[in-house]
Kinemage of the C-alpha trace (Angstrom):
@kinemage 1
@onewidth
@group {chain A} dominant
@subgroup {mainchain}
@vectorlist {calphas} color= white
{ca met a 1} P 123.011 107.293 97.438
{ca asn a 2} L 122.241 110.953 98.035
{ca val a 3} L 122.881 114.308 96.397
{ca asp a 4} L 125.012 117.129 97.804
{ca asp a 5} L 124.073 120.065 95.594
{ca val a 6} L 126.364 122.482 97.465
{ca arg a 7} L 129.503 120.464 96.695
{ca glu a 8} L 127.944 119.114 93.484
{ca glu a 9} L 128.720 115.562 94.541
{ca leu a 10} L 126.923 112.262 94.924
{ca glu a 11} L 127.417 110.356 98.163
{ca phe a 12} L 127.209 106.566 98.339
{ca arg a 13} L 126.941 104.435 101.466
{ca pro a 14} L 127.052 100.649 101.776
{ca val a 15} L 123.821 98.809 102.500
{ca ser a 16} L 122.914 95.154 102.789
{ca arg a 17} L 120.241 93.213 100.970
{ca ser a 18} L 118.620 92.307 104.295
{ca leu a 19} L 118.360 95.981 105.244
{ca ile a 20} L 116.590 96.817 101.988
{ca met a 21} L 114.266 93.845 102.397
{ca asn a 22} L 113.382 94.549 106.024
{ca glu a 23} L 113.356 98.330 106.510
{ca pro a 24} L 109.968 99.953 105.758
{ca phe a 25} L 111.713 103.128 104.545
{ca leu a 26} L 115.137 103.814 103.046
{ca asn a 27} L 115.254 107.386 104.271
{ca ser a 28} L 117.358 109.406 106.693
{ca phe a 29} L 115.895 107.465 109.639
{ca thr a 30} L 117.091 104.098 108.324
{ca arg a 31} L 119.788 102.479 110.415
{ca leu a 32} L 122.792 101.973 108.155
{ca pro a 33} L 125.065 99.077 109.074
{ca gly a 34} L 128.743 99.022 109.882
{ca ser a 35} L 130.911 102.096 110.099
{ca met a 36} L 128.678 104.122 107.780
{ca asp a 37} L 131.727 104.926 105.657
{ca ser a 38} L 130.846 106.639 102.421
{ca phe a 39} L 132.487 107.716 99.232
{ca arg a 40} L 131.731 110.596 96.921
{ca ile a 41} L 132.017 111.330 93.237
{ca pro a 42} L 131.459 114.594 91.373
{ca ile a 43} L 128.018 114.822 89.815
{ca glu a 44} L 129.690 115.730 86.526
{ca thr a 45} L 131.569 112.409 86.573
{ca ala a 46} L 128.322 110.500 87.147
{ca leu a 47} L 126.602 112.290 84.278
{ca glu a 48} L 129.502 111.601 81.925
{ca trp a 49} L 129.276 107.919 82.850
{ca glu a 50} L 125.500 107.909 82.372
{ca ala a 51} L 125.866 109.339 78.861
{ca asp a 52} L 127.713 106.182 77.775
{ca gln a 53} L 125.184 103.729 79.229
{ca pro a 54} L 122.543 101.730 77.334
{ca pro a 55} L 118.857 102.587 77.760
{ca leu a 56} L 117.480 102.166 81.249
{ca pro a 57} L 116.055 98.752 82.106
{ca gln a 58} L 112.314 98.621 82.595
{ca ser a 59} L 111.302 100.267 85.861
{ca arg a 60} L 108.485 99.142 88.143
{ca phe a 61} L 106.888 101.825 90.315
{ca ile a 62} L 104.363 101.967 93.124
{ca phe a 63} L 103.046 105.545 93.165
{ca his a 64} L 100.752 106.722 95.934
{ca thr a 65} L 99.154 109.518 97.902
{ca ala a 66} L 99.743 109.919 101.635
{ca phe a 67} L 98.556 107.359 104.244
{ca cys a 68} L 96.813 105.174 101.654
{ca gly a 69} L 98.317 101.746 102.358
{ca ser a 70} L 101.226 101.915 99.927
{ca thr a 71} L 103.706 100.655 102.532
{ca leu a 72} L 101.444 97.700 103.297
{ca leu a 73} L 101.186 96.953 99.575
{ca ala a 74} L 104.967 97.174 99.185
{ca asn a 75} L 105.467 94.876 102.182
{ca leu a 76} L 103.028 92.330 100.760
{ca met a 77} L 104.813 92.480 97.420
{ca ala a 78} L 108.195 92.034 99.099
{ca gly a 79} L 106.977 88.944 100.927
{ca ala a 80} L 104.944 87.228 98.223
{ca val a 81} L 106.817 88.178 95.051
{ca pro a 82} L 110.462 87.347 94.317
{ca ser a 83} L 111.563 90.985 94.076
{ca leu a 84} L 113.687 93.634 95.763
{ca pro a 85} L 111.632 96.515 97.197
{ca met a 86} L 113.166 99.999 97.217
{ca arg a 87} L 110.835 101.779 99.642
{ca glu a 88} L 111.084 105.568 99.689
{ca pro a 89} L 114.811 106.073 98.990
{ca asp a 90} L 115.939 109.332 100.568
{ca val a 91} L 117.672 110.481 97.404
{ca leu a 92} L 114.328 110.886 95.634
{ca gly a 93} L 113.081 113.221 98.361
{ca thr a 94} L 116.310 115.205 98.034
{ca leu a 95} L 115.832 115.509 94.285
{ca ala a 96} L 112.217 116.594 94.798
{ca asn a 97} L 113.395 119.328 97.177
{ca leu a 98} L 116.011 120.491 94.677
{ca lys a 99} L 113.364 120.682 91.976
{ca ala a 100} L 110.993 122.626 94.235
{ca ala a 101} L 113.781 125.037 95.187
{ca lys a 102} L 114.604 125.570 91.504
{ca ser a 103} L 118.205 124.712 92.261
{ca lys a 104} L 121.038 125.112 89.806
{ca leu a 105} L 121.003 121.361 89.172
{ca ala a 106} L 117.303 121.344 88.355
{ca gly a 107} L 117.702 124.421 86.179
{ca lys a 108} L 119.798 122.605 83.574
{ca pro a 109} L 117.336 120.339 81.721
{ca glu a 110} L 119.925 118.069 80.101
{ca his a 111} L 121.887 117.637 83.333
{ca trp a 112} L 118.702 117.117 85.324
{ca ser a 113} L 117.315 114.407 83.051
{ca ala a 114} L 120.703 112.661 83.085
{ca leu a 115} L 120.782 112.842 86.892
{ca ile a 116} L 117.298 111.301 87.069
{ca ser a 117} L 118.386 108.505 84.721
{ca phe a 118} L 121.567 107.891 86.717
{ca thr a 119} L 119.570 107.728 89.948
{ca leu a 120} L 117.028 105.283 88.534
{ca arg a 121} L 119.852 103.121 87.224
{ca gln a 122} L 121.386 102.987 90.712
{ca met a 123} L 117.992 102.016 92.122
{ca gln a 124} L 117.914 99.035 89.742
{ca lys a 125} L 121.023 97.434 91.237
{ca ser a 126} L 120.390 94.156 93.027
{ca trp a 127} L 122.143 91.277 94.757
{ca ser a 128} L 120.225 88.762 92.664
{ca asp a 129} L 118.194 88.476 89.516
{ca tyr a 130} L 115.134 89.643 91.454
{ca pro a 131} L 113.480 92.638 89.748
{ca val a 132} L 113.420 95.904 91.679
{ca val a 133} L 110.121 97.517 92.699
{ca leu a 134} L 110.603 101.209 93.425
{ca lys a 135} L 108.174 102.974 95.757
{ca pro a 136} L 109.067 106.674 95.924
{ca ser a 137} L 107.695 108.660 98.841
{ca asn a 138} L 104.645 110.770 98.047
{ca trp a 139} L 106.969 113.735 98.653
{ca ala a 140} L 108.752 112.684 95.456
{ca asn a 141} L 105.560 112.559 93.366
{ca thr a 142} L 106.655 115.855 91.834
{ca leu a 143} L 109.350 113.810 90.052
{ca ile a 144} L 106.882 111.462 88.343
{ca pro a 145} L 107.082 113.332 85.000
{ca asp a 146} L 110.881 113.043 85.180
{ca phe a 147} L 110.703 109.321 85.990
{ca leu a 148} L 108.351 108.591 83.116
{ca asp a 149} L 110.323 110.740 80.678
{ca ala a 150} L 113.423 108.729 81.581
{ca gln a 151} L 111.589 105.402 81.270
{ca pro a 152} L 108.330 105.734 79.279
{ca asp a 153} L 107.780 101.962 79.314
{ca ser a 154} L 107.666 101.767 83.107
{ca gln a 155} L 105.163 99.443 84.750
{ca thr a 156} L 103.111 101.257 87.391
{ca val a 157} L 100.696 100.635 90.222
{ca thr a 158} L 99.043 103.656 91.828
{ca ile a 159} L 97.225 103.461 95.153
{ca ser a 160} L 95.187 106.181 96.839
{ca met a 161} L 92.174 106.699 99.081
{ca gly a 162} L 88.996 108.777 99.228
{ca leu a 163} L 88.867 112.245 100.763
{ca glu a 164} L 86.928 111.273 103.894
{ca asp a 165} L 89.302 108.388 104.617
{ca phe a 166} L 92.253 110.742 104.102
{ca leu a 167} L 90.877 113.274 106.574
{ca ile a 168} L 90.232 110.585 109.183
{ca ala a 169} L 93.707 109.110 108.643
{ca asn a 170} L 95.243 112.506 109.332
{ca leu a 171} L 93.232 113.006 112.503
{ca arg a 172} L 94.051 109.492 113.638
{ca gly a 173} L 97.764 110.167 113.180
{ca gly a 174} L 97.716 113.189 115.470
{ca lys a 175} L 100.166 116.071 115.462
{ca glu a 176} L 102.977 114.217 113.691
{ca arg a 177} L 100.844 113.223 110.723
{ca leu a 178} L 99.072 116.574 110.542
{ca ser a 179} L 102.416 118.390 110.579
{ca phe a 180} L 103.668 116.199 107.749
{ca ser a 181} L 100.574 116.914 105.660
{ca leu a 182} L 100.948 120.674 106.104
{ca asp a 183} L 104.658 120.425 105.257
{ca leu a 184} L 103.665 118.420 102.183
{ca leu a 185} L 101.229 121.167 101.203
{ca asn a 186} L 104.018 123.752 101.389
{ca his a 187} L 106.229 121.461 99.304
{ca leu a 188} L 103.490 121.059 96.684
{ca leu a 189} L 102.959 124.816 96.589
{ca ala a 190} L 106.693 125.392 96.085
{ca ser a 191} L 106.602 122.790 93.311
{ca asn a 192} L 103.586 124.461 91.647
{ca thr a 193} L 101.538 121.286 91.995
{ca ala a 194} L 98.934 122.528 94.494
{ca asn a 195} L 96.078 124.985 94.010
{ca arg a 196} L 97.487 128.215 95.437
{ca cys a 197} L 94.233 130.116 94.914
{ca ala a 198} L 92.297 127.536 96.918
{ca val a 199} L 94.781 127.854 99.780
{ca leu a 200} L 94.496 131.649 99.765
{ca glu a 201} L 90.699 131.468 99.838
{ca ile a 202} L 90.822 129.136 102.838
{ca glu a 203} L 93.325 131.329 104.683
{ca arg a 204} L 91.174 134.438 104.133
{ca ala a 205} L 87.827 132.827 105.002
{ca gly a 206} L 87.974 133.411 108.775
{ca leu a 207} L 87.366 129.751 109.558
{ca ser a 208} L 87.714 127.958 112.870
{ca pro a 209} L 91.134 126.316 113.358
{ca thr a 210} L 89.704 122.831 112.788
{ca gln a 211} L 87.755 123.819 109.686
{ca arg a 212} L 90.783 125.628 108.264
{ca leu a 213} L 92.935 122.556 108.864
{ca leu a 214} L 90.463 120.137 107.271
{ca arg a 215} L 90.044 122.323 104.197
{ca leu a 216} L 93.806 122.639 103.760
{ca leu a 217} L 94.039 118.850 104.002
{ca thr a 218} L 91.429 118.675 101.258
{ca val a 219} L 93.755 120.699 99.029
{ca val a 220} L 96.609 118.307 99.844
{ca his a 221} L 94.497 115.291 98.921
{ca glu a 222} L 93.081 116.701 95.716
{ca ser a 223} L 96.428 118.111 94.568
{ca gln a 224} L 98.068 114.704 94.926
{ca arg a 225} L 95.305 112.873 93.062
{ca ala a 226} L 95.148 115.449 90.279
{ca trp a 227} L 98.921 115.270 89.762
{ca leu a 228} L 98.884 111.486 89.581
{ca lys a 229} L 95.975 111.456 87.137
{ca arg a 230} L 97.717 114.046 84.990
{ca tyr a 231} L 100.872 112.006 84.492
{ca val a 232} L 100.171 108.336 85.257
{ca his a 233} L 98.063 107.205 82.315
{ca asn a 234} L 98.812 103.497 82.289
{ca gly a 235} L 99.110 100.769 84.877
{ca glu a 236} L 96.664 99.791 87.583
{ca trp a 237} L 94.903 102.096 90.040
{ca leu a 238} L 94.061 100.669 93.466
{ca thr a 239} L 92.519 101.960 96.682
{ca leu a 240} L 93.156 101.348 100.357
{ca ser a 241} L 89.626 99.999 100.792
{ca glu a 242} L 90.291 97.367 98.098
{ca leu a 243} L 93.558 96.399 99.750
{ca arg a 244} L 91.897 96.066 103.154
{ca ser a 245} L 88.794 94.185 101.984
{ca ser a 246} L 90.437 91.917 99.369
{ca pro a 247} L 94.188 91.806 100.053
{ca ile a 248} L 94.943 88.649 98.063
{ca ser a 249} L 92.993 89.802 95.007
{ca thr a 250} L 94.593 93.255 95.199
{ca leu a 251} L 98.044 91.710 95.493
{ca his a 252} L 97.402 89.622 92.367
{ca thr a 253} L 96.251 92.749 90.516
{ca ala a 254} L 99.364 94.683 91.538
{ca ala a 255} L 101.709 91.837 90.620
{ca asp a 256} L 100.083 91.463 87.199
{ca ala a 257} L 100.357 95.207 86.559
{ca leu a 258} L 104.071 95.119 87.390
{ca gln a 259} L 104.547 91.941 85.332
{ca leu a 260} L 105.707 89.973 88.354
{ca lys a 261} L 104.826 86.453 89.427
{ca leu a 262} L 103.609 85.635 92.903
{ca ala a 263} L 105.197 82.723 94.726
{ca pro a 264} L 102.108 80.668 95.726
{ca asp a 265} L 103.736 79.148 98.799
{ca arg a 266} L 104.604 82.605 100.143
{ca ile a 267} L 101.196 84.262 99.846
{ca thr a 268} L 99.495 82.866 102.967
{ca pro a 269} L 102.414 83.365 105.395
{ca thr a 270} L 102.999 86.854 103.993
{ca met a 271} L 99.355 87.802 104.503
{ca lys a 272} L 99.334 86.426 108.033
{ca arg a 273} L 102.493 88.328 108.949
{ca glu a 274} L 101.919 91.683 107.260
{ca leu a 275} L 98.220 92.147 108.000
{ca ser a 276} L 98.802 91.662 111.720
{ca arg a 277} L 101.550 94.254 112.158
{ca asn a 278} L 102.006 97.969 111.604
{ca ala a 279} L 103.283 98.408 108.047
{ca lys a 280} L 105.449 101.401 108.977
{ca ala a 281} L 106.596 100.041 112.350
{ca pro a 282} L 106.852 96.257 111.921
{ca asn a 283} L 107.601 95.666 115.605
{ca lys a 284} L 104.161 96.985 116.546
{ca pro a 285} L 100.918 95.019 116.108
{ca phe a 286} L 98.045 96.218 113.936
{ca ser a 287} L 94.341 95.588 114.407
{ca gln a 288} L 91.653 96.750 111.991
{ca arg a 289} L 89.185 96.502 114.874
{ca ala a 290} L 91.269 98.889 116.993
{ca glu a 291} L 91.609 101.287 114.070
{ca ala a 292} L 87.854 101.182 113.460
{ca ala a 293} L 87.237 101.944 117.140
{ca glu a 294} L 89.558 104.943 116.936
{ca asn a 295} L 87.791 106.122 113.780
{ca thr a 296} L 84.464 105.915 115.620
{ca arg a 297} L 85.865 108.036 118.438
{ca leu a 298} L 87.103 110.618 115.935
{ca tyr a 299} L 83.704 110.777 114.233
{ca val a 300} L 82.110 111.467 117.619
{ca glu a 301} L 84.602 114.274 118.276
{ca phe a 302} L 84.904 115.754 114.778
{ca gly a 303} L 81.824 114.451 112.943
{ca asp a 304} L 80.153 117.852 112.540
{ca glu a 305} L 83.395 119.423 111.299
{ca leu a 306} L 83.971 116.551 108.853
{ca asn a 307} L 80.437 116.765 107.485
{ca gln a 308} L 80.821 120.505 107.084
{ca val a 309} L 84.020 120.232 105.047
{ca leu a 310} L 82.621 117.395 102.916
{ca asp a 311} L 79.479 119.449 102.205
{ca trp a 312} L 81.703 122.424 101.347
{ca arg a 313} L 83.696 120.294 98.926
{ca arg a 314} L 80.587 118.909 97.232
{ca thr a 315} L 79.266 122.460 96.807
{ca glu a 316} L 82.607 123.587 95.340
{ca gln a 317} L 82.555 120.705 92.859
{ca arg a 318} L 78.971 121.477 91.792
{ca asp a 319} L 79.862 125.128 91.260
{ca val a 320} L 82.870 124.191 89.114
{ca gly a 321} L 80.921 121.515 87.237
């Protein structure tokens, strides 16, 4: 499902259960099967239908910041818990963009809340009695208040990472990841969820290119965490370091928070499979040792710059405190 705000229509395309189970992301890069035929309905028709529906079924969310292990967590859940994972559906990113752009759809509160409810209801569809676990992209975090207004009784797990780990993860990801983070910052600014004054101060400070970049990434990280803490009051909060050091314990914690039961016979094979491959590119292997070696290289190259930005952030926090 996706939203065409120009034609004021919703577009639906067929997908298979195996695609949803196996694709790490359900976004515009996902390979849709078959002829990719689609059908459309007017948004008004969908909202009229939604008005006659019973209350939404209980939703289960995995919320997250960027590069914090949320895809790994979702993959572990998909393997070890009888459930259907909806990982980063593209429609939620589209809705987040419409909200940021203050579109006509987002400007009508009653229509907007009904559209959010309709979308969540579509996300709950399944080929079995397996419960759905919805992991929006971090781009769609701006919709969290809308999600929780539509379903206040939602079960949530939130996963994030510390600032230093976030900075290293960005550097490790190279140009592609850095570009995404800066695009995310612009999206958060457009959505009024990032500290615009902090960005202006950084831009006017006459910093080196690397120091400017690292400080802007700090704004991205802190804006995401502050937004999550503002709206996600219940559920379980996890970190990437917990997931890496104690994956089985963390998986149990997440399953309990989402009121799901692990399948004991699936835990060990799931761990063996998922911890040895790249969560976002399952055909590629993953090695914590190789990642640690790359982190060491980055500390050699950027250690002084990283220490400088971390010292700057500690000073800023002391001044505010």
